[in-house]
KENU-745831 format. One record per atom (N, C-alpha, C): residue in one letter; x, y, z. Coordinates in steps of 0.1 Angstrom, whole numbers, padded with zeros to 4 digits, always signed. Example, Ala and Ser with C-alpha at 12.3 -4.5 7.8 and 13.67 -1.06 7.14 Angstrom:
A+0132-0057+0078 A+0123-0045+0078 A+0132-0033+0078 S+0128-0022+0071 S+0137-0011+0071 S+0129+0000+0079 
//
This chain:
X-0148+0268+0392 X-0137+0276+0397 X-0142+0289+0403 X-0153+0295+0398 X-0159+0307+0402 X-0163+0305+0416 X-0171+0293+0419 X-0176+0291+0432 X-0164+0289+0442 X-0154+0282+0437 X-0142+0280+0446 X-0137+0293+0450 X-0135+0303+0441 X-0129+0315+0444 X-0139+0323+0454 X-0152+0322+0453 X-0161+0328+0462 X-0159+0322+0476 X-0157+0309+0477 X-0155+0303+0491 X-0141+0307+0496 X-0131+0308+0488 X-0118+0312+0493 X-0119+0327+0498 X-0127+0334+0491 X-0129+0349+0494 X-0136+0350+0508 X-0145+0341+0510 X-0153+0340+0523 X-0143+0336+0534 X-0135+0327+0531 X-0125+0322+0541 X-0115+0333+0545 X-0111+0341+0535 X-0102+0353+0538 X-0109+0363+0547 X-0122+0366+0544 X-0129+0375+0552 X-0131+0370+0567 X-0134+0357+0568 X-0136+0351+0582 X-0123+0351+0589 X-0112+0349+0582 X-0099+0350+0588 X-0096+0364+0593 X-0099+0374+0585 X-0097+0388+0590 X-0105+0392+0601 X-0118+0387+0602 X-0127+0389+0613 X-0122+0384+0626 X-0120+0370+0626 X-0118+0364+0639 X-0104+0364+0644 X-0094+0367+0635 X-0080+0369+0639 X-0076+0383+0641 X-0083+0393+0636 X-0079+0407+0636 X-0089+0416+0642 X-0102+0416+0637 X-0112+0426+0641 X-0118+0422+0655 X-0125+0410+0655 X-0133+0406+0666 X-0125+0406+0679 X-0113+0401+0680 X-0105+0401+0693 X-0105+0415+0699 X-0104+0426+0691 X-0104+0440+0697 X-0116+0447+0696 X-0128+0440+0693 X-0141+0446+0692 X-0141+0457+0682 X-0133+0455+0670 X-0134+0464+0659 X-0145+0458+0650 X-0154+0466+0646 X-0165+0462+0637 X-0160+0463+0622 X-0166+0454+0614 X-0163+0454+0600 X-0174+0462+0592 X-0173+0463+0579 X-0183+0470+0572 X-0196+0462+0570 X-0207+0468+0567 X-0219+0462+0562 X-0226+0453+0574 X-0235+0445+0570 X-0243+0436+0579 X-0233+0427+0587 X-0222+0424+0582 X-0212+0416+0589 X-0208+0424+0602 X-0206+0437+0600 X-0203+0445+0612 X-0214+0445+0623 X-0226+0445+0618 X-0238+0444+0627 X-0237+0431+0634 X-0235+0419+0626 X-0234+0406+0633 X-0223+0406+0643 X-0212+0411+0639 X-0201+0412+0650 X-0206+0419+0663 X-0213+0430+0661 X-0217+0438+0672 X-0227+0430+0680 X-0237+0423+0673 X-0246+0415+0681 X-0240+0404+0688 X-0230+0398+0682 X-0223+0387+0688 X-0214+0390+0699 X-0210+0403+0700 X-0201+0408+0711 X-0210+0411+0723 X-0222+0417+0721 X-0230+0422+0732 X-0241+0412+0736 X-0243+0401+0729 X-0252+0391+0731 X-0247+0377+0731 X-0254+0367+0736 X-0248+0353+0734 X-0249+0347+0721 X-0256+0354+0712 X-0257+0348+0698 X-0244+0347+0690 X-0242+0336+0683 X-0230+0334+0675 X-0229+0344+0663 X-0217+0349+0660 X-0216+0359+0648 X-0219+0352+0636 X-0215+0340+0633 X-0218+0333+0621 X-0234+0332+0618 X-0240+0327+0629 X-0255+0325+0628 X-0262+0339+0625 X-0258+0350+0632 X-0264+0363+0630 X-0261+0368+0616 X-0249+0366+0611 X-0246+0370+0598 X-0255+0364+0587 X-0258+0351+0589 X-0267+0344+0579 X-0282+0350+0581 X-0287+0352+0593 X-0300+0356+0595 X-0302+0370+0590 X-0293+0379+0592 X-0294+0393+0588 X-0293+0395+0573 X-0286+0385+0566 X-0285+0385+0552 X-0297+0380+0543 X-0305+0372+0550 X-0317+0367+0542 X-0325+0376+0535 X-0331+0387+0541 X-0339+0396+0534 X-0332+0404+0523 X-0318+0406+0524 X-0311+0413+0514 X-0308+0403+0502 X-0308+0391+0505 X-0306+0381+0494 X-0319+0381+0485 X-0330+0383+0492 X-0343+0383+0484 X-0342+0395+0475 X-0338+0406+0480 X-0336+0419+0472 X-0327+0417+0461 X-0316+0410+0463 X-0306+0408+0453 X-0311+0399+0442 X-0320+0389+0446 X-0326+0381+0435 X-0334+0388+0425 X-0341+0398+0429 X-0350+0406+0419 X-0342+0417+0413 X-0332+0422+0419 X-0324+0433+0412 X-0312+0429+0405 X-0305+0418+0409 X-0293+0415+0404 X-0293+0401+0395 X-0304+0394+0398 X-0305+0381+0390 X-0300+0369+0398 X-0304+0357+0391 X-0302+0345+0398 X-0288+0341+0400 X-0279+0344+0390 X-0265+0341+0392 X-0257+0347+0403 X-0259+0359+0403 X-0252+0367+0414 X-0258+0364+0428 X-0271+0362+0429 X-0277+0357+0441 X-0273+0344+0446 X-0271+0335+0436 X-0266+0321+0440 X-0252+0323+0445 X-0243+0330+0438 X-0229+0332+0443 X-0230+0339+0458 X-0239+0348+0459 X-0240+0356+0473 X-0244+0346+0483 X-0254+0336+0480 X-0259+0327+0489 X-0247+0318+0493 X-0240+0313+0483 X-0228+0305+0486 X-0218+0312+0496 X-0216+0325+0492 X-0207+0333+0501 X-0212+0334+0515 X-0225+0338+0516 X-0232+0340+0530 X-0230+0327+0538 X-0233+0315+0532 X-0233+0304+0539 X-0219+0300+0543 X-0210+0301+0533 X-0195+0297+0536 X-0190+0306+0547 X-0193+0319+0546 X-0187+0329+0555 X-0192+0327+0569 X-0206+0324+0570 X-0212+0321+0583 X-0205+0308+0589 X-0204+0298+0581 X-0198+0286+0586 X-0183+0288+0591 X-0175+0295+0583 X-0161+0298+0587 X-0160+0307+0599 X-0169+0316+0601 X-0170+0324+0613 X-0173+0316+0625 X-0181+0305+0622 X-0185+0297+0634 X-0174+0288+0638 X-0166+0283+0628 X-0156+0272+0631 X-0142+0278+0634 X-0139+0289+0629 X-0126+0294+0631 X-0126+0302+0644 X-0117+0298+0653 X-0117+0304+0667 X-0113+0318+0667 X-0118+0326+0676 X-0114+0339+0677 X-0101+0341+0686 X-0091+0345+0678 X-0078+0346+0684 X-0069+0357+0679 X-0064+0366+0686 X-0057+0377+0681 X-0043+0374+0676 X-0041+0378+0664 X-0027+0375+0658 X-0017+0384+0663 X-0021+0397+0662 X-0012+0408+0667 X-0016+0413+0681 X-0006+0418+0689 X-0010+0423+0702 X-0011+0439+0702 X-0013+0444+0689 X-0015+0459+0687 X-0028+0462+0681 X-0036+0470+0687 X-0050+0472+0681 X-0049+0479+0667 X-0039+0489+0665 X-0038+0496+0653 X-0034+0486+0642 X-0025+0478+0644 X-0020+0468+0634 X-0031+0459+0630 X-0040+0455+0640 X-0051+0446+0638 X-0062+0453+0630 X-0064+0466+0633 X-0074+0474+0624 X-0070+0475+0611 X-0056+0478+0608 X-0050+0480+0595 X-0052+0467+0586 X-0046+0456+0592 X-0045+0443+0585 X-0059+0437+0584 X-0068+0438+0595 X-0081+0433+0594 X-0089+0440+0583 X-0088+0453+0581 X-0094+0460+0570 X-0089+0456+0556 X-0076+0455+0555 X-0071+0452+0542 X-0073+0438+0539 X-0072+0429+0547 X-0074+0414+0544 X-0089+0412+0540 X-0098+0418+0549 X-0112+0415+0545 X-0116+0422+0532 X-0109+0433+0529 X-0112+0440+0516 X-0108+0432+0504 X-0096+0425+0506 X-0091+0415+0496 X-0102+0404+0493 X-0107+0399+0505 X-0116+0388+0503 X-0130+0393+0496 X-0135+0404+0500 X-0147+0409+0494 X-0145+0414+0480 X-0133+0420+0477 X-0130+0423+0462 X-0129+0411+0453 X-0123+0401+0458 X-0123+0388+0450 X-0137+0383+0447 X-0145+0384+0456 X-0158+0378+0455 X-0166+0388+0445 X-0165+0400+0447 X-0172+0410+0437 X-0167+0408+0424 X-0154+0406+0422 X-0148+0405+0408 X-0154+0393+0401 X-0158+0382+0408 X-0163+0370+0402 X-0178+0369+0403 X-0184+0381+0402 X-0199+0382+0401 X-0206+0377+0414 X-0201+0380+0425 X-0207+0377+0438 X-0207+0388+0446 X-0213+0387+0459 X-0212+0396+0469 X-0209+0389+0482 X-0205+0396+0491 X-0204+0390+0505 X-0217+0392+0513 X-0228+0396+0505 X-0240+0399+0511 X-0242+0413+0518 X-0254+0414+0524 X-0256+0428+0531 X-0255+0440+0522 X-0247+0450+0526 X-0247+0462+0520 X-0240+0462+0506 X-0232+0451+0504 X-0226+0449+0490 X-0237+0449+0480 X-0248+0442+0482 X-0258+0441+0472 X-0264+0454+0469 X-0267+0462+0480 X-0273+0476+0478 X-0263+0485+0471 X-0250+0484+0475 X-0239+0492+0468 X-0239+0489+0453 X-0240+0476+0450 X-0239+0472+0436 X-0251+0478+0428 X-0263+0477+0434 X-0275+0482+0427 X-0273+0497+0425 X-0270+0504+0435 X-0267+0519+0434 X-0256+0522+0425 X-0246+0515+0424 X-0235+0517+0415 X-0238+0516+0400 X-0248+0507+0398 X-0252+0505+0384 X-0261+0516+0379 X-0267+0524+0387 X-0275+0536+0383 X-0269+0549+0385 X-0254+0549+0389 X-0247+0561+0391 X-0232+0557+0387 X-0224+0569+0387 X-0210+0567+0385 X-0202+0566+0397 X-0208+0562+0409 X-0200+0560+0421 X-0194+0546+0422 X-0183+0545+0428 X-0177+0531+0429 X-0183+0524+0441 X-0183+0511+0440 X-0188+0502+0451 X-0182+0505+0464 X-0168+0506+0463 X-0160+0509+0476 X-0164+0522+0482 X-0166+0532+0474 X-0170+0545+0479 X-0184+0544+0486 X-0193+0538+0478 X-0207+0536+0484 X-0207+0529+0497 X-0200+0518+0498 X-0198+0511+0510 X-0193+0518+0522 X-0183+0527+0519 X-0177+0534+0530 X-0187+0545+0534 X-0195+0551+0526 X-0205+0561+0530 X-0216+0554+0538 X-0221+0543+0534 X-0232+0536+0540 X-0229+0530+0554 X-0215+0529+0555 X-0211+0523+0568 X-0209+0533+0580 X-0215+0545+0577 X-0214+0555+0589 X-0222+0551+0601 X-0232+0543+0598 X-0241+0539+0610 X-0233+0528+0618 X-0224+0520+0611 X-0216+0511+0619 X-0207+0518+0628 X-0201+0529+0624 X-0193+0538+0632 X-0200+0543+0644 X-0213+0547+0642 X-0220+0552+0653 X-0223+0542+0663 X-0226+0530+0659 X-0228+0518+0668 X-0216+0515+0676 X-0205+0516+0669 X-0192+0512+0676 X-0189+0522+0687 X-0190+0535+0683 X-0188+0546+0693 X-0198+0545+0705 X-0210+0541+0702 X-0220+0541+0713 X-0217+0529+0723 X-0214+0518+0717 X-0213+0506+0726 X-0198+0504+0731 X-0188+0507+0724 X-0174+0504+0727 X-0166+0517+0729 X-0171+0529+0728 X-0162+0540+0730 X-0157+0546+0716 X-0154+0558+0716 X-0151+0565+0703 X-0136+0562+0698 X-0127+0558+0707 X-0115+0552+0703 X-0116+0540+0694 X-0124+0531+0699 X-0127+0519+0690 X-0135+0523+0677 X-0143+0533+0678 X-0150+0537+0666 X-0141+0542+0656 X-0130+0550+0660 X-0120+0555+0650 X-0113+0543+0645 X-0109+0533+0652 X-0102+0521+0647 X-0112+0514+0636 X-0125+0514+0639 X-0134+0507+0631 X-0135+0516+0617 X-0136+0529+0619 X-0135+0538+0608 X-0123+0535+0598 X-0111+0534+0605 X-0099+0531+0597 X-0100+0518+0589 X-0105+0508+0597 X-0106+0495+0591 X-0115+0494+0579 X-0128+0501+0581 X-0138+0502+0570 X-0132+0510+0558 X-0124+0520+0561 X-0119+0528+0549 X-0109+0520+0541 X-0100+0512+0548 X-0091+0503+0541 X-0098+0493+0534 X-0108+0487+0540 X-0116+0477+0533 X-0122+0483+0519 X-0127+0495+0520 X-0133+0500+0508 X-0122+0503+0497 X-0110+0507+0501 X-0099+0510+0492 X-0095+0497+0485 X-0094+0486+0493 X-0090+0474+0487 X-0101+0468+0478 X-0113+0470+0482 X-0125+0466+0472 X-0124+0472+0459 X-0120+0485+0459 X-0120+0492+0446 X-0107+0488+0437 X-0097+0482+0445 X-0085+0477+0437 X-0089+0465+0429 X-0098+0457+0435 X-0102+0445+0428 X-0114+0447+0419 X-0124+0453+0423 X-0137+0455+0417 X-0136+0468+0409 X-0134+0468+0396 X-0133+0479+0389 X-0143+0481+0377 X-0155+0474+0379 X-0165+0477+0369 X-0169+0491+0367 X-0168+0499+0377 X-0172+0513+0377 X-0163+0520+0368 X-0151+0516+0365 X-0140+0523+0356 X-0144+0521+0341 X-0146+0532+0334 X-0149+0532+0320 X-0137+0535+0311 X-0136+0528+0301 X-0125+0530+0292 X-0130+0533+0278 X-0123+0541+0271 X-0126+0544+0257 X-0115+0536+0248 X-0120+0529+0238 X-0111+0521+0230 X-0112+0526+0216 X-0101+0529+0210 X-0101+0533+0196 X-0094+0523+0188 X-0100+0518+0178 X-0095+0506+0170 X-0092+0511+0156 X-0081+0512+0151 X-0077+0516+0137 X-0073+0504+0129 X-0082+0502+0118 X-0081+0489+0112 X-0085+0490+0097 X-0081+0480+0090 X-0086+0479+0076 X-0097+0469+0075 X-0101+0463+0086 X-0111+0453+0086 X-0123+0457+0095 X-0127+0470+0093 X-0137+0475+0101 X-0151+0468+0101 X-0155+0464+0090 X-0168+0458+0089 X-0170+0445+0096 X-0162+0435+0094 X-0163+0423+0102 X-0160+0425+0117 X-0152+0434+0121 X-0150+0437+0135 X-0162+0443+0140 X-0169+0452+0134 X-0180+0459+0138 X-0191+0449+0140 X-0193+0439+0130 X-0205+0429+0131 X-0203+0421+0143 X-0191+0416+0146 X-0188+0407+0157 X-0189+0413+0170 X-0184+0426+0171 X-0186+0433+0183 X-0200+0435+0187 X-0209+0439+0178 X-0222+0441+0181 X-0230+0429+0184 X-0225+0417+0179 X-0231+0404+0183 X-0226+0399+0196 X-0215+0404+0201 X-0209+0399+0213 X-0209+0408+0226 X-0208+0420+0224 X-0208+0429+0235 X-0220+0439+0233 X-0226+0444+0245 X-0238+0452+0244 X-0232+0467+0245 X-0226+0471+0235 X-0221+0485+0234 X-0223+0492+0221 X-0225+0504+0221 X-0226+0512+0209 X-0212+0515+0203 X-0211+0516+0190 X-0198+0519+0183 X-0199+0530+0173 X-0190+0538+0174 X-0189+0550+0164 X-0177+0547+0155 X-0181+0548+0141 X-0171+0545+0131 X-0169+0558+0122 X-0156+0560+0120 X-0152+0572+0111 X-0141+0566+0101 X-0140+0572+0089 X-0130+0568+0080 X-0119+0576+0081 X-0107+0570+0078 X-0094+0577+0078 X-0084+0571+0069 X-0072+0575+0070 X-0062+0569+0062 X-0049+0571+0068 X-0039+0561+0066 X-0026+0562+0072 X-0018+0573+0067 X-0012+0580+0077 X-0003+0592+0074 X+0009+0587+0065 X+0014+0576+0067 X+0026+0571+0060 X+0023+0563+0047 X+0013+0554+0049 X+0010+0544+0038 X-0001+0550+0029 X-0008+0560+0034 X-0020+0566+0027 X-0031+0556+0024 X-0031+0545+0032 X-0040+0534+0031 X-0053+0537+0038 X-0065+0535+0032 X-0078+0537+0038 X-0080+0528+0050 X-0084+0534+0061 X-0087+0527+0073 X-0100+0531+0079 X-0106+0523+0089 X-0117+0526+0096 X-0113+0528+0111 X-0119+0538+0118 X-0116+0541+0132 X-0128+0538+0140 X-0128+0527+0147 X-0139+0523+0156 X-0138+0528+0170 X-0147+0535+0176 X-0145+0540+0190 X-0157+0534+0198 X-0154+0528+0209 X-0164+0522+0218 X-0160+0526+0232 X-0170+0528+0241 X-0167+0530+0255 X-0173+0517+0262 X-0164+0511+0271 X-0168+0499+0278 X-0161+0498+0292 X-0163+0487+0299 X-0158+0486+0312 X-0144+0478+0310 X-0136+0478+0320 X-0122+0472+0320 X-0123+0458+0317 X-0134+0451+0322 X-0135+0436+0321 X-0138+0433+0306 X-0144+0442+0298 X-0147+0439+0284 X-0136+0441+0275 X-0125+0447+0279 X-0114+0450+0270 X-0108+0437+0264 X-0106+0427+0272 X-0099+0416+0266 X-0107+0408+0255 X-0119+0408+0258 X-0128+0402+0247 X-0128+0410+0235 X-0128+0423+0235 X-0128+0432+0224 X-0114+0429+0216 X-0103+0429+0224 X-0090+0426+0218 X-0089+0413+0210 X-0096+0403+0216 X-0096+0389+0209 X-0103+0391+0196 X-0115+0398+0196 X-0122+0399+0184 X-0114+0407+0173 X-0108+0417+0177 X-0101+0425+0168 X-0089+0418+0162 X-0082+0411+0170 X-0070+0403+0166 X-0074+0392+0157 X-0085+0386+0159 X-0091+0376+0151 X-0093+0380+0137 X-0097+0393+0134 X-0099+0397+0121 X-0087+0405+0115 X-0080+0411+0124 X-0069+0420+0119 X-0057+0420+0129 X-0046+0413+0126 X-0034+0411+0135 X-0026+0424+0135 X-0028+0433+0126 X-0021+0445+0125 X-0028+0458+0130 X-0041+0455+0135 X-0048+0466+0140 X-0042+0474+0150 X-0044+0488+0151 X-0038+0495+0162 X-0049+0499+0172 X-0047+0496+0184 X-0056+0498+0195 X-0051+0508+0205 X-0059+0518+0207 X-0055+0529+0217 X-0066+0528+0228 X-0062+0526+0241 X-0071+0526+0252 X-0068+0536+0262 X-0078+0544+0266 X-0075+0554+0276 X-0087+0554+0286 X-0085+0559+0298 X-0096+0559+0308 X-0105+0571+0306 X-0118+0568+0307 X-0128+0578+0305 X-0133+0584+0318 X-0132+0597+0319 X-0135+0604+0332 X-0149+0604+0336 X-0158+0607+0326 X-0172+0607+0328 X-0179+0604+0315 X-0191+0597+0317 X-0200+0593+0306 X-0213+0600+0308 X-0218+0608+0299 X-0230+0615+0300 X-0239+0610+0289 X-0248+0601+0292 X-0257+0595+0281 X-0259+0581+0284 X-0265+0574+0275 X-0268+0559+0278 X-0256+0551+0278 X-0254+0543+0289 X-0244+0534+0291 X-0249+0523+0299 X-0249+0511+0293 X-0254+0499+0300 X-0245+0495+0311 X-0250+0493+0323 X-0241+0490+0334 X-0243+0475+0339 X-0253+0468+0333 X-0254+0454+0337 X-0244+0445+0330 
//
């Protein structure tokens, strides 16, 4: 199912490129944008260039992100390159502004889906994930910042009006990526329970997070309780809830967003 979603995400990206961006010479983000640029000014096919440009980045991803995410990325790069090759370039809208908006949004949805299921669409996505894991910056924001060079290329080769449309498209892509890919968002979970010890043991065996425990008592029942506090990512909350409910169906769970973490926090 995971690989199927990665392929579907690649199809969505290729659809956005060939039906919205490429017909108006609007570049996308990352190495895909460079592939579009090369395909527009040379006889080389965009799909072939996308695959060639991503090969060295895939090697970097293998050493920094591991085999699983690299395999997903390889599947995405191959499927995206194939879809770009076989899908004809044809403008859906006759308005360049609408094409820039919908091309950016649709490609962001495709990339966001792939990132959510532990893959990347290749290129700068891999670099952005590596940097995000060592900082508190979101993947979408990093991609938007690194894509400044794409804007310069677009302005140089196609004029600054098209460069601004490219900037709009890239910005919308980054916003959509952050809508789907939320690993950079950290949450604090407070668990108030009478089954603190079994919950603590299973949490430590299951998730790679530190837990702070304090004693308390119910203001109404005066019953002794344990308060477990843990900081985690959004994707880990469902697993923690399952563990808590397994041991204590009446536990009270309070979850709120954490603005900043200063200290050790595993990001892998």
